[in-house]
C-alpha positions as CSV (number, residue, x, y, z in Angstrom):
1,M,-20.3,-50.3,8.8
2,R,-16.5,-50.8,7.8
3,G,-15.8,-47.0,8.4
4,N,-17.4,-47.0,11.7
5,R,-15.3,-49.8,12.8
6,E,-12.3,-48.3,11.5
7,R,-13.1,-45.0,13.8
8,L,-13.5,-46.9,16.5
9,A,-10.7,-48.7,16.5
10,W,-8.4,-45.5,16.3
11,T,-10.9,-44.2,18.5
12,V,-9.7,-46.9,21.2
13,L,-6.1,-46.7,20.0
14,L,-5.9,-43.1,20.8
15,A,-8.1,-43.5,24.1
16,S,-5.1,-46.3,25.1
17,F,-2.4,-44.5,24.1
18,G,-3.6,-41.1,25.8
19,V,-3.8,-43.3,28.9
20,F,-0.5,-44.8,28.8
21,M,0.9,-41.7,28.3
22,A,-1.3,-39.9,31.1
23,L,0.2,-42.7,33.0
24,L,3.7,-42.4,32.1
25,I,3.8,-38.8,33.4
26,A,1.2,-39.2,35.9
27,V,3.2,-42.1,38.1
28,P,6.5,-40.6,38.2
29,A,5.5,-37.3,39.2
30,G,3.0,-38.7,41.7
31,T,6.3,-41.1,43.0
32,Y,7.9,-38.0,43.0
33,L,5.6,-35.6,45.2
34,W,5.7,-38.8,47.6
35,I,8.9,-39.0,47.5
36,Q,9.5,-35.1,48.5
37,R,6.1,-35.0,50.8
38,A,6.7,-37.9,52.8
39,T,7.5,-37.1,56.3
40,L,7.9,-39.2,59.4
41,P,9.0,-37.6,63.2
42,P,12.4,-37.3,64.1
43,L,13.6,-39.5,67.0
44,M,13.0,-36.8,70.1
45,V,14.7,-38.4,73.2
46,L,14.0,-36.7,76.9
47,Q,16.3,-37.4,80.0
48,A,16.1,-36.2,83.1
49,I,19.0,-33.9,84.6
50,E,17.9,-33.0,88.0
51,G,14.2,-33.7,89.7
52,T,11.4,-35.2,87.7
53,P,10.2,-33.7,84.4
54,L,6.6,-33.9,83.7
55,V,5.8,-35.4,80.2
56,R,1.8,-35.3,78.6
57,P,1.5,-36.8,75.3
58,L,-1.1,-34.8,72.9
59,G,-4.5,-35.4,73.7
60,D,-3.8,-36.9,77.7
61,E,-4.9,-35.4,80.5
62,V,-2.5,-36.8,82.6
63,S,1.4,-35.8,82.9
64,R,3.8,-39.1,83.0
65,P,6.9,-38.7,85.6
66,V,10.3,-39.2,84.2
67,L,11.6,-40.7,88.1
68,D,15.1,-42.3,87.1
69,K,17.5,-40.0,85.7
70,H,19.0,-42.7,83.6
71,E,15.8,-43.2,81.7
72,Q,15.2,-42.0,78.0
73,V,11.9,-41.2,77.1
74,E,11.0,-41.0,73.5
75,I,8.1,-38.6,73.2
76,K,6.3,-37.6,70.1
77,P,5.1,-34.7,68.4
78,G,2.2,-32.8,70.3
79,T,3.9,-33.7,73.8
80,T,4.4,-31.2,76.8
81,V,7.4,-31.3,78.8
82,T,6.5,-29.4,82.5
83,N,9.5,-28.9,84.9
84,Q,8.8,-27.9,88.3
85,D,11.0,-26.2,91.3
86,N,14.7,-28.2,91.4
87,T,13.9,-30.1,87.9
88,Q,16.1,-30.3,84.9
89,A,15.8,-31.9,81.9
90,L,17.5,-32.5,78.3
91,L,15.7,-33.5,74.8
92,T,17.9,-34.2,72.4
93,I,16.7,-34.3,68.4
94,S,17.9,-36.6,65.5
95,S,17.2,-37.7,62.3
96,P,14.2,-40.6,62.3
97,D,17.0,-43.1,61.8
98,G,19.0,-41.7,65.1
99,K,22.1,-41.3,63.0
100,E,22.1,-37.5,62.7
101,T,21.6,-35.2,65.8
102,L,19.6,-32.4,65.1
103,G,19.5,-30.2,68.1
104,S,19.4,-30.4,71.6
105,V,17.1,-28.0,74.0
106,Q,17.8,-27.3,77.7
107,I,14.9,-27.3,79.9
108,Y,15.4,-25.5,83.4
109,P,13.4,-25.3,86.6
110,N,9.7,-23.7,86.3
111,T,9.4,-24.1,82.4
112,E,6.2,-25.6,80.2
113,L,7.5,-26.7,76.8
114,Q,5.4,-28.4,73.9
115,I,7.1,-29.8,70.9
116,A,3.9,-28.9,68.7
117,E,4.9,-30.1,65.5
118,A,8.2,-32.4,64.3
119,R,8.6,-33.5,61.2
120,S,11.3,-35.2,59.0
121,P,11.6,-36.2,55.3
122,R,10.5,-40.0,55.1
123,Y,13.2,-40.5,52.2
124,S,17.0,-39.9,51.7
125,A,16.2,-38.5,48.3
126,S,13.9,-35.7,49.8
127,K,14.8,-32.2,49.5
128,G,12.9,-31.2,52.1
129,S,14.1,-29.7,55.5
130,H,13.5,-30.8,59.2
131,L,10.9,-29.1,60.7
132,I,10.4,-28.4,64.5
133,N,7.8,-26.2,65.8
134,V,7.9,-25.3,69.8
135,T,4.9,-23.6,72.4
136,M,6.8,-22.3,75.4
137,T,4.2,-21.1,77.5
138,F,6.9,-20.3,80.9
139,G,10.2,-20.5,82.1
140,R,14.2,-21.0,80.5
141,V,15.4,-22.8,78.1
142,R,18.5,-23.2,75.6
143,L,18.4,-23.9,72.0
144,G,21.7,-26.0,70.5
145,L,21.3,-26.1,66.8
146,A,23.5,-28.7,64.9
147,Q,26.9,-27.2,62.7
148,E,26.7,-30.3,60.5
149,T,23.2,-32.0,58.9
150,G,22.5,-33.3,56.1
151,R,20.0,-31.0,55.2
152,R,17.9,-28.1,56.7
153,L,17.1,-27.5,60.1
154,D,13.7,-25.2,60.1
155,F,13.7,-24.4,63.9
156,S,10.9,-21.8,64.9
157,G,7.7,-21.3,67.9
158,R,5.8,-19.3,69.8
159,T,5.3,-17.5,73.4
160,P,2.5,-16.0,74.5
161,H,4.5,-12.5,73.2
162,T,5.9,-13.5,70.4
163,E,6.7,-15.8,66.9
164,F,10.5,-16.9,66.2
165,R,12.4,-18.2,63.6
166,L,15.5,-19.3,64.1
167,W,17.6,-19.2,60.8
168,Q,21.1,-20.8,61.4
169,A,23.4,-23.4,63.5
170,G,24.1,-22.1,67.1
171,S,23.2,-21.1,70.8
172,Y,20.3,-19.4,71.6
173,S,18.1,-18.9,74.8
174,M,14.9,-18.1,75.9
175,D,12.9,-16.8,79.2
176,V,9.6,-16.4,79.2
177,S,7.3,-14.9,82.0
178,G,4.1,-13.5,82.5
179,Q,5.2,-9.7,81.3
180,Q,7.7,-10.8,78.6
181,S,9.7,-12.9,76.0
182,E,13.3,-12.5,76.5
183,I,15.5,-14.4,73.0
184,T,19.7,-14.5,73.2
185,V,21.3,-15.3,70.2
186,R,24.8,-16.6,71.3
187,E,25.6,-18.1,68.2
188,G,23.3,-17.8,64.9
189,K,20.7,-15.6,64.0
190,A,17.1,-15.3,65.1
191,T,13.7,-13.3,63.7
192,I,11.1,-11.8,66.2
193,D,8.2,-11.3,64.8
194,T,4.6,-9.7,66.6
195,P,1.9,-7.7,65.0
196,N,3.8,-4.8,66.4
197,G,6.6,-5.1,64.4
198,Q,9.8,-7.2,63.4
199,L,13.4,-8.0,64.8
200,E,16.4,-9.8,63.7
201,L,18.9,-10.4,65.7
202,E,22.4,-11.5,64.7
203,E,25.3,-13.4,66.9
204,R,26.0,-11.6,70.2
205,Q,22.4,-10.1,70.5
206,R,19.2,-10.2,72.3
207,G,15.2,-8.8,71.9
208,L,12.8,-8.2,74.2
209,V,8.6,-8.6,73.7
210,S,6.0,-7.7,75.9
211,V,2.4,-8.0,75.6
212,D,1.5,-5.3,72.9
213,Q,4.6,-3.6,72.0
214,V,6.6,-3.0,69.9
215,P,9.9,-5.3,70.5
216,V,13.0,-4.2,71.8
217,G,16.3,-4.4,70.6
218,P,18.9,-5.8,69.9
219,L,20.5,-5.1,73.2
220,P,23.8,-6.7,74.4
221,P,23.4,-10.1,76.2
222,Q,25.2,-10.8,79.0
223,R,29.1,-10.7,78.5
224,D,31.3,-14.1,78.1
225,L,34.6,-13.2,79.3
226,I,35.9,-16.5,77.4
227,A,36.7,-16.9,74.1
228,D,35.6,-19.4,71.4
229,G,33.7,-21.2,74.4
230,R,32.2,-23.8,71.5
231,F,35.6,-25.2,70.2
232,H,35.4,-24.0,66.7
233,Q,39.3,-23.1,66.3
234,P,42.1,-25.8,66.8
235,L,43.5,-26.3,69.8
236,G,46.5,-24.3,70.3
237,E,45.1,-20.8,68.9
238,V,42.7,-19.8,71.9
239,W,42.7,-22.6,74.1
240,Q,46.1,-23.9,75.2
241,V,46.7,-27.3,75.9
242,R,48.3,-28.6,79.4
243,T,49.0,-32.3,80.0
244,D,50.9,-33.9,82.6
245,A,51.7,-37.5,84.5
246,A,53.0,-38.0,88.0
247,D,54.7,-41.3,86.3
248,S,56.5,-40.3,83.4
249,S,56.5,-43.2,82.1
250,Q,53.2,-43.5,81.9
251,P,51.3,-41.0,79.0
252,A,49.7,-38.0,79.8
253,G,46.5,-38.1,77.6
254,E,45.7,-36.3,74.5
255,A,42.8,-33.5,74.2
256,E,41.6,-32.6,70.7
257,I,38.6,-31.3,68.9
258,V,35.8,-33.5,67.6
259,Q,32.5,-34.1,66.3
260,S,30.2,-34.9,69.1
261,G,26.3,-34.4,68.5
262,G,26.4,-32.3,65.9
263,R,29.2,-30.0,67.3
264,E,32.6,-29.1,68.0
265,A,33.3,-30.4,71.5
266,V,37.1,-30.7,73.1
267,R,37.7,-34.7,73.8
268,M,40.1,-35.4,76.7
269,A,41.1,-38.9,77.8
270,R,44.0,-41.2,78.8
271,S,44.6,-44.8,79.6
272,G,47.5,-45.8,81.9
273,L,48.2,-46.0,86.0
274,G,49.2,-43.3,88.4
275,H,47.6,-39.6,88.6
276,A,47.2,-37.7,85.4
277,E,45.8,-34.6,84.1
278,T,44.4,-33.9,80.6
279,G,43.2,-30.6,79.6
280,I,43.1,-26.8,78.1
281,F,43.0,-23.3,79.4
282,Q,42.8,-19.7,78.6
283,L,44.2,-16.7,80.3
284,L,41.3,-14.0,80.7
285,N,43.0,-11.3,83.1
286,H,40.0,-10.2,83.5
287,D,38.6,-7.0,85.9
288,L,35.4,-8.1,87.6
289,T,34.6,-4.2,89.1
290,D,31.3,-3.0,88.6
291,Y,29.9,-6.2,87.5
292,Q,27.0,-7.9,89.9
293,S,27.2,-11.5,88.6
294,L,29.2,-14.2,87.4
295,H,28.1,-17.2,85.9
296,L,29.7,-20.5,84.6
297,H,27.8,-22.5,82.4
298,V,29.2,-25.7,81.3
299,S,27.6,-28.1,78.6
300,A,29.6,-31.6,78.7
301,R,29.5,-35.6,78.4
302,L,31.5,-38.4,80.7
303,D,32.0,-41.3,78.8
304,H,34.7,-43.2,80.9
305,Q,36.1,-43.0,84.7
306,S,38.1,-45.3,86.5
307,L,38.2,-43.7,90.0
308,G,35.3,-43.8,92.1
309,V,33.5,-40.7,92.5
310,C,36.9,-38.3,92.6
311,G,39.4,-40.3,93.9
312,S,40.3,-40.2,97.4
313,V,40.3,-36.9,98.8
314,G,38.2,-35.6,95.6
315,S,40.8,-34.1,93.8
316,E,40.2,-36.0,90.9
317,C,37.3,-35.8,88.8
318,P,37.0,-37.2,85.2
319,L,35.6,-33.6,84.4
320,M,37.0,-30.5,86.6
321,V,36.8,-26.6,86.0
322,R,39.3,-24.7,87.7
323,V,38.6,-21.2,87.9
324,T,41.5,-18.6,89.0
325,Y,41.0,-15.3,90.5
326,E,42.2,-12.5,92.3
327,D,40.5,-10.6,95.6
328,S,40.6,-7.2,96.9
329,A,43.3,-7.7,99.3
330,G,45.8,-8.8,96.6
331,S,45.5,-12.5,97.2
332,T,45.3,-15.0,94.6
333,H,42.9,-18.1,94.5
334,Q,41.5,-20.8,93.1
335,W,37.4,-22.1,93.0
336,V,36.8,-25.7,91.5
337,Q,33.5,-27.8,90.3
338,G,34.1,-31.8,89.6
339,F,31.7,-33.8,88.0
340,Y,31.4,-37.8,87.9
341,Y,29.2,-40.3,86.7
342,W,30.3,-43.5,88.9
343,V,30.6,-44.5,92.8
344,D,32.6,-47.4,93.8
345,P,30.3,-48.8,96.6
346,A,33.2,-50.7,98.0
347,V,35.3,-47.0,98.0
348,P,33.2,-44.5,99.6
349,N,35.6,-41.2,98.6
350,P,34.5,-38.2,99.3
351,T,31.7,-35.8,97.3
352,L,34.0,-32.8,97.2
353,C,37.6,-31.7,97.2
354,E,39.5,-32.2,100.5
355,T,42.5,-30.4,99.6
356,C,41.1,-27.6,97.5
357,P,40.7,-23.9,99.4
358,P,37.4,-22.8,100.5
359,P,34.6,-22.1,99.5
360,R,34.8,-26.0,98.2
361,Q,32.1,-27.1,96.4
362,E,30.1,-30.5,96.3
363,H,31.1,-32.3,93.0
364,E,28.0,-32.9,90.8
365,R,26.9,-36.5,89.6
366,H,25.7,-37.0,86.3
367,G,24.4,-40.2,83.7
368,Q,27.3,-42.0,81.8
369,G,27.9,-40.7,78.4
370,I,25.0,-38.6,78.4
371,R,25.3,-35.2,78.0
372,F,24.2,-32.8,80.9
373,F,24.8,-29.4,81.6
374,Y,25.5,-27.1,84.4
375,D,24.7,-23.8,85.5
376,S,26.5,-21.9,88.7
377,A,25.1,-19.5,90.9
378,N,26.5,-16.1,91.3
379,L,30.1,-17.1,91.6
380,I,30.7,-13.5,92.9
381,E,28.2,-13.8,95.7
382,I,30.3,-17.8,96.2
383,L,34.2,-16.3,96.0
384,A,33.2,-13.6,98.8
385,Q,32.8,-16.1,101.5
386,N,36.5,-16.4,101.9
387,G,36.4,-12.6,103.0
388,N,37.5,-10.3,100.2
389,P,35.4,-10.2,97.1
390,P,36.9,-11.3,93.8
391,V,38.2,-8.5,91.8
392,R,39.7,-10.3,88.6
393,I,39.7,-13.4,86.6
394,G,42.8,-14.6,85.9
395,E,42.6,-18.3,84.2
396,I,40.1,-20.6,83.6
397,A,41.0,-24.1,82.6
398,V,39.0,-27.2,82.0
399,Y,40.7,-30.5,82.7
400,A,40.1,-34.2,83.1
401,S,42.2,-36.0,86.5
402,G,42.6,-39.1,87.6
403,H,44.3,-42.4,86.0
404,S,41.9,-43.5,83.3
405,Y,39.4,-40.9,81.9
406,D,37.4,-40.0,78.4
407,V,35.0,-37.5,78.6
408,R,34.3,-34.2,76.5
409,V,33.1,-30.3,77.0
410,S,31.3,-28.7,74.0
411,E,30.4,-25.8,75.7
412,I,31.5,-23.0,78.7
413,E,30.7,-20.1,79.6
414,L,32.0,-17.2,82.2
415,L,29.0,-15.1,82.2
416,V,28.9,-11.4,83.6
417,E,26.5,-8.8,83.8
418,E,26.5,-5.5,85.6
């Protein structure tokens, strides 16, 4: 009997020790796995730029219109965004706490995009990546993946013709029609996968995929006449700074490279009295012969302006882009596009530049403190309205004008195509 009790005691003791050791290993291991695998959806906010985007959450049959330009709609994984004619929207993707911008998606007219999957690590100790997967049915988008993030961002997706993956921070665009999908890498690296083959795309390359066809590429994209249009280099190397104040006793303002929304941007700011201009410029001196199209692309944010609209004659917008060009008769002209957010109800300032030479463009109004994007019509056709077509681009200038202002420009392109 005594021997049985001793064996039982040892059995209980060893079993208890075994359970203790199992718990000692399993609890930390389980906790570690939970920390590594637990996820939350990132913060995704949709902002209407023009028109009325339609938002349809997963499982809903009815889409909700985003009626107010100033409304920021938080969307969840599975949501579909649909833009109809004359509608543009901006989707900003941030870490779950909203402290870190991961990227942005510019959604153009006649586009349908679903955020099929989106998740981020729940805990800062996790070694996992942010994951975004989209499904693009038709239309056009531009994707900007942030340069500086605390962890990797895996961005992938599919169209009716292909699957794709974006491997690096940078700038990408996608155009999807019923016949083909076109993916352009402006900066970064991408992979196109189809049952018929794979295509690797590097910076400044483009790929085409049609139904049941081998991917075509790499092809050259539209040519950008502007160097360092995303401001990776210090000011003074590619872009030159130009400042001026009507009253020399007042500050002329400052232009500097800053981090904005996970990417570099040039900030132009001034606090003072009287007229001043603060900006940057770049000499291009590029011949336009044999080019069929010329398009300006800008991505920017307006944080402050002290003059309503663009001043008394429309020449003092908080952000302006000026293109200097020569026409076929040898004459030099300037074309100006302005952007603003504030209208002073007591002062009916004009919405175009009355002192600028024709063809005059209506200034564009956007929300305060919200990143927007602008894509011009074909400038070759617009500038030819003066009577003679443009034959050479001389200079491009990006500047803030007025009394007090604070603006940021994160992207500018001048794209030509033969």
